[in-house]
C-alpha positions as CSV (number, residue, x, y, z in Angstrom):
1,M,0.2,0.3,0.2
2,M,1.5,3.4,-0.8
3,K,1.8,6.2,1.9
4,K,0.1,9.1,1.6
5,Q,3.0,11.8,0.7
6,S,2.1,14.4,4.0
7,H,2.8,18.2,3.2
8,T,2.5,21.5,5.4
9,D,0.7,24.2,3.4
10,G,2.6,27.8,3.7
11,F,1.3,31.0,3.8
12,T,-0.8,32.1,0.7
13,L,-0.3,35.5,-0.8
14,I,-3.1,37.4,1.0
15,E,-2.2,36.2,4.6
16,L,1.4,37.6,3.7
17,L,-0.3,40.8,2.8
18,V,-1.9,41.3,5.7
19,V,0.3,40.5,8.0
20,M,2.6,42.9,5.8
21,S,-0.4,45.9,6.3
22,I,-0.3,45.0,10.0
23,I,3.2,46.0,10.7
24,A,2.8,48.8,8.4
25,I,0.1,50.5,10.3
26,L,2.3,49.4,13.5
27,I,5.0,51.6,12.0
28,A,3.1,54.4,11.2
29,I,1.6,54.1,14.9
30,L,5.1,54.5,16.6
31,L,7.2,56.3,14.9
32,P,5.3,59.9,15.5
33,M,5.2,58.1,19.7
34,L,8.8,57.7,19.0
35,S,9.7,60.7,17.6
36,K,7.7,63.1,20.2
37,V,9.3,60.8,23.2
38,R,12.7,61.9,21.3
39,I,12.1,65.4,21.1
40,A,10.6,65.4,25.0
41,A,13.7,63.6,26.1
42,L,16.4,65.9,24.3
43,Q,14.7,69.2,26.2
44,T,14.3,67.1,29.4
45,V,18.1,66.3,29.3
46,C,18.6,70.4,28.2
47,S,16.9,71.7,31.1
48,S,18.8,68.9,33.2
49,N,22.6,70.5,31.6
50,L,21.1,74.0,32.7
51,H,20.3,73.0,36.1
52,Q,24.5,71.6,36.7
53,I,25.9,74.8,35.0
54,H,23.8,76.7,37.9
55,I,25.1,75.0,40.5
56,A,28.5,74.7,39.1
57,A,28.0,78.9,38.6
58,S,26.4,79.6,42.2
59,C,29.6,77.7,43.6
60,Y,31.7,79.6,41.7
61,A,29.8,82.9,43.2
62,A,30.7,81.6,46.3
63,D,33.8,81.8,46.2
64,N,34.3,85.1,44.8
65,D,31.7,87.8,47.0
66,G,28.5,86.2,45.2
67,F,29.3,87.4,41.9
68,F,28.8,85.0,39.2
69,P,31.4,85.7,36.3
70,G,31.7,89.0,35.0
71,I,32.8,90.6,32.0
72,N,36.3,90.7,31.9
73,T,37.0,87.4,33.5
74,V,34.9,85.6,30.4
75,G,36.0,87.3,27.7
76,N,33.7,89.8,26.7
77,G,31.6,87.7,25.1
78,S,28.2,85.9,25.2
79,Y,29.2,83.0,23.0
80,R,32.4,80.8,23.3
81,M,33.3,77.9,22.0
82,A,34.6,75.1,24.3
83,P,38.1,76.1,25.2
84,G,41.3,75.0,23.2
85,N,39.0,75.7,20.2
86,K,40.2,77.9,17.3
87,S,38.2,80.4,15.2
88,K,38.4,78.9,11.7
89,D,39.9,81.5,8.7
90,E,40.7,84.0,11.8
91,P,44.5,84.7,11.5
92,R,44.7,86.9,14.7
93,A,42.3,84.0,16.8
94,L,44.0,82.1,19.6
95,P,43.3,78.6,21.3
96,E,40.0,79.5,23.0
97,E,40.6,80.5,26.6
98,Y,37.5,82.4,27.7
99,G,33.9,82.0,28.0
100,L,31.9,81.2,30.9
101,S,32.7,76.7,30.4
102,A,36.7,78.2,30.6
103,I,36.5,79.8,33.3
104,L,34.6,77.1,35.3
105,H,36.5,74.4,33.9
106,K,39.6,76.4,35.2
107,Y,38.8,77.0,38.4
108,L,37.8,73.3,38.9
109,Y,33.7,73.9,39.4
110,L,33.0,71.9,35.9
111,D,34.4,69.8,33.1
112,A,34.3,72.4,30.4
113,F,34.5,69.0,27.8
114,S,31.9,67.6,29.7
115,G,28.1,66.8,27.6
116,V,27.0,69.3,30.2
117,W,27.8,71.9,27.4
118,I,25.9,70.3,24.5
119,C,22.6,70.0,24.0
120,H,22.2,67.5,21.2
121,A,18.6,69.0,19.9
122,Q,21.3,71.7,18.9
123,P,22.5,71.3,15.1
124,D,25.4,69.7,14.1
125,W,27.5,72.5,13.2
126,M,27.2,74.2,16.8
127,V,28.2,70.8,18.4
128,E,30.8,70.4,16.8
129,L,32.2,73.8,18.8
130,G,32.2,71.7,21.9
131,N,29.3,74.7,23.6
132,T,25.6,74.9,22.3
133,Y,24.5,78.0,25.1
134,G,25.3,81.3,25.4
135,H,25.5,83.4,28.2
136,Q,24.7,86.7,30.1
137,Y,28.2,88.7,31.4
138,N,26.8,92.2,32.0
139,F,26.3,91.1,36.6
140,T,26.8,94.3,38.0
141,K,25.4,92.9,41.9
142,P,26.0,89.9,43.6
143,I,23.8,87.2,42.5
144,A,21.6,87.3,45.6
145,M,20.7,91.0,44.8
146,E,20.2,90.3,41.1
147,N,16.6,90.0,39.5
148,P,16.1,85.9,39.9
149,D,14.4,86.4,36.9
150,K,17.1,87.5,34.5
151,E,18.4,85.6,32.1
152,F,22.0,83.4,33.2
153,V,22.5,80.7,30.3
154,W,19.7,79.9,27.3
155,D,20.1,77.3,24.4
156,N,22.2,79.7,21.2
157,Y,20.0,80.5,18.6
158,L,21.7,83.2,16.0
159,V,25.1,84.5,17.9
160,N,28.6,83.6,16.3
161,A,31.4,82.8,18.6
162,A,33.4,85.4,19.2
163,R,37.1,85.7,18.2
164,S,38.6,82.6,20.0
165,G,41.5,83.4,22.6
166,I,40.4,87.2,22.1
167,K,39.4,89.2,25.0
168,T,36.5,91.2,22.8
169,A,33.1,92.1,22.2
170,N,32.9,90.7,18.7
171,S,30.1,88.2,19.0
172,K,27.7,88.9,15.8
173,Y,24.4,88.1,14.9
174,L,24.0,85.2,12.6
175,G,23.6,86.8,9.0
176,D,22.0,84.2,7.3
177,P,18.7,83.3,8.8
178,S,18.3,79.9,7.8
179,L,20.9,78.9,10.7
180,I,18.9,80.4,13.6
181,S,18.0,77.5,16.2
182,L,15.3,77.0,18.0
183,P,15.3,73.6,19.1
184,H,12.8,73.1,21.5
185,P,9.0,72.9,20.5
186,M,6.7,74.6,22.5
187,R,4.8,72.5,25.0
188,D,1.0,72.7,24.7
189,T,-1.3,73.8,27.8
190,S,-4.5,73.8,25.7
191,T,-4.8,69.5,25.2
192,K,-3.3,66.6,27.6
193,N,-3.6,64.4,24.8
194,D,-0.6,66.0,22.4
195,L,2.8,66.9,24.1
196,Y,3.1,69.8,21.5
197,N,1.1,72.3,19.7
198,D,-0.2,71.9,15.9
199,T,1.7,75.7,15.3
200,N,5.1,74.5,14.5
201,Q,5.9,77.0,17.1
202,Y,9.3,76.5,18.4
203,G,11.5,78.3,21.4
204,I,14.8,77.8,23.2
205,N,15.3,76.7,26.6
206,Q,16.6,79.2,28.9
207,L,17.7,79.1,32.7
208,F,17.6,82.1,35.1
209,V,19.8,83.3,37.4
210,G,17.2,81.9,40.3
211,G,18.2,78.6,39.3
212,H,14.9,78.0,37.3
213,A,14.7,77.1,34.2
214,G,11.9,77.2,31.3
215,L,10.8,77.4,27.3
216,K,10.6,80.9,25.9
217,A,9.4,81.1,22.5
218,N,9.8,85.1,22.5
219,F,13.2,85.5,22.9
220,R,14.1,88.5,21.6
């Protein structure tokens, strides 16, 4: 007697198409959610960076009669690249030794080469400078007497780095509007369902003298 040959049926074309359609739908649902989670994570890390900078600057102030690093100390510029970097195409430029990160590093308050000085929501060209934050340098009173809502450190959004290693005020506004960087979407307070609003309104993260940080859309 001949044995009946057994065989296992494979997937049909329709079944494969159904599975592929389900996978495509899941991807379409999950990708926007993952994008929002990543955006929120970058903003949270940036806020954490600012708070660590404030702690280090406050320690500096405690050792310097209550003053944050002032105009002459930071080299008379509101945005400086990381110490050791050198301005490109600048014959007079020296390796950078000024700026808030350089001063806090020099006196061992905060490592200038740590990730604290980088917000990865910023564009690559700014990240490559080793610092993505601008800072206030015109402090005329001890921090205890300053307005706690005065801006101290913020996401650099439209200022070129001052010429490295030179104590001079030549931080200039970026001439190319396409380089203006507003890295963080503003949170939507009108609905609990969406993390962000639908107007594509972006802003910068700011640290204030009082130690609190927040997003600001009206940055001028």
